[in-house]
Structure formats: structure tokens, C-alpha cells
N, C-alpha and C positions, 0 to 999 in steps of 0.2 A: 099178808102182813103189811101194815102201813109203814111209811118212812119214819113217822114219829116213833112208833114202837121199835123199829130197828135201831134208831138213834139211842133210845132209852136202853135197849139191850146191849149196845156197845159200852155204855157207861157202867152197866152192871158188871161187866167183866173186870172193872177196877175195884170192886168191893173187896174189903179185907176181912169182913165177917159175914156169915150167912144171915139172911133175914130170919126173924122169929118164925118158928114152925107151927106152934099151936095157935088156934083161933083166938084164945084169950090173950095171949101175948101180942098177937098182931093188933087186936082191937085196943089193948092198953097202949100200945105204941102210937096208934092213930089218935087216940084221945089225948095223949101227951103232946103230940104234934099240933093238935087243935086247942091247946091251952086248957085242957080239962073239960072241953065241951062235948058231952056225949050227944047232944042235939046235932051239932055240926057233923059228927061222924055218922050219925043215923041218916041224915040227909045225903051225905056223900055216898053211903052204901045202899041207900034206898030201903031201909028197914026202920022199925020204930025205935024211939029213944029207949024204951024199956028193954028191947032186945039187946041193944048195945050195953046197957047196964048189966044185964045178965051175963053177957060174954065177959065183961070186965071182972065180975066176981066168980068166973068159972062155973056158973050155974048151967051154961050151955057149953058143950065141948065140941060138938060135931056140927058144923054148919052145912047147909045145902051146898051142892057142888057149885052152883052159879055164884052164891054168896062167898064161898071160900075163894073162888077165882078173883072176884072183885076185891076182897080183903087183901089177898096176896099182891095183886097188881097195885093197889093204892099204897101198900107198905113199900113195895119196890120203888115206886115213883119218889118216895120221900126218904129212903134209906141212905144213910151216910152222905149227907149233903156236902160236907167238906171234901170227902174223897171224890165225889162226883164233880165238884167244882174244879178240883185240882186236875182231874183227868180231862175235863173239857178244856181247861186252859192249856194243858200240854198239847192236846190235839190241835188247838187253834193257833198256837205260837211256834211249835217246833216239830211235833211228831206227825201231824196230819191224820188221815183216816184211811183204812182199807175198806173198799166196798166190793161186795160180791153180789152181782145182780143178774137175774134172768128176766128179761122183759122185751117188749116190742119197741123197737126204735124206728122212728120215721124222721125224715129230713126235709128241710126247705132249703134249696140251694139254687145255683144258677141253672138256667134253662139247658136242657139236654142231659142233665144228670138224673140218676135214678133217685126217686124220693119215696119209693114203695117201702112201707114199714115191714120189718121182719124181726123175728125173734132172735135175740142174741144173748149170749152168756159172757159177761165181762167180770174180771177180777182186776181191780186197779188200786193204786195208791193215790189218794187225793191229797194235794198239797195243803198245808195249814190254812191258807186263806180261804179255801173252799170249806174246810172243816169249820172254821170260824163263822162263815156265812150260814152254813146249815144249822149250827148250834144257836146262833143269834136269832135266826128265823124261828126256830123251835121255841126258844125262850120267850119270844115276843108273841107266841100263840098263833103262828102261821097255820093255815089249813094244810091238810095233806096234799092238796093240789099245788099249793105254793111251795111246799117242800119238794114235791115231785119236780116242779119247774127248776128249782135251785139245783137239785141233783142232776137233772138233764143238762143244765148249763155247765156244771162241773165236769160231767162225763164228756160233754161236747168239746170242752177246751182241752182236757187231758188226753182223751183217746182219739176223737175224731179230727180235731184241729191240731193235735200234737203241740199244744202250747203256742199256737200261732204260726207254725212252720208249714202248714198245708190246709187245704179246704177252707180258705178264707170266706167268710160270709155264710158258712153252713150253720143252720139253726137246727138243733137236735130236739126232737120231741120224744118223751118217754111215756109209754102207755102200757096197759095190760101187764103190770108187774106180777110176775109169777112167783118170784122169790127175791128178797133183798136182805142183806146182812152187812152191818158195819162192824169194824173192829178197830180198837185203838192201837 
């Protein structure tokens, strides 16, 4: 799982209504979000415009599994934007984020210290300023590598450097993410 997907998953926890279930309802929602353009939705989903028009009119009811996954993912990315924005603002200003990660951590530190990367499982509360940094980077279209770097910096400060109380100058590297999950 990517960090981008994990951040989107955290915001989905704030939804107050479930996403549309049927393929027709999902496609109609996407068309509405694209100001009535079936062509834009067709490009987004990688199908023909005619196929999108048939879903809108419920002439096709059961999409292929890969198309159904893409439809649901695109609807989830756009669902309840005001709720999503409110949850993002709360995390960035007061609540922060919980992160549960199992990954390989390596370090760059003073000579004589161990910098061998090893697998760790951490569950931590990240303060609001780190949540704001992660959400801002995601919103600006940061790559997963950049989000990974921001997450490593946050974990480095909160866990390894204990907010500046120890391990000064320790640079944390996060690699081989086995599992990551964020919660608001």
C-alpha cells in the first residue's frame, strides 16, 4: 500500500454516507463531478465514451472486476469533499494523525552508532504540524517517495529523536513498507 492511498483511507473514515454501490450510480456521480462530460470520465477510467453512456443509462450493470475497482476508487477519491476537507483541517490543526507502520528503518547518525536497517512495527500519534505537512504534500501532488520522506521525518522526530530530547542529528530513512495505515 502506498502512503498516498493510506492517507486517502484515513480521510474515508470520516465519511458520513457510504459511496454509491451500483456501477451506474458510481458512473453518474463521476459524470456529475466532471460537469456532465462523459468523455472526461471515459478517459479517467480508460474505456470508451459510449461505454460510459451505457453505464449512465443502466444498460450495463456489471463491470469487469478491474473496471469496478477503478470506478470505486475514483468515486472514493471525490466523495464528500466538504467532509474530507473538514477532517483534513482538524488533523492539521488540532487532532493530528495516528500512524501504524511496519517497515524497514535505517539511520544516518554519528560515527560509532548502528545504522543497519531493520524491520520495525510502530504505532504512534503524529502531532498536527506533521499531519498538515503530509496532507499539504499530498494535495500538491507529491510522489510517494516524497510522502515516504515526509513520513520518515515525522517518525524520526516523534519516535527516534523524541521531539528533540535525544539522538540529535539522527536522520531516519523509511524503506520497504510492509504495511501502513493512518487514522484521524
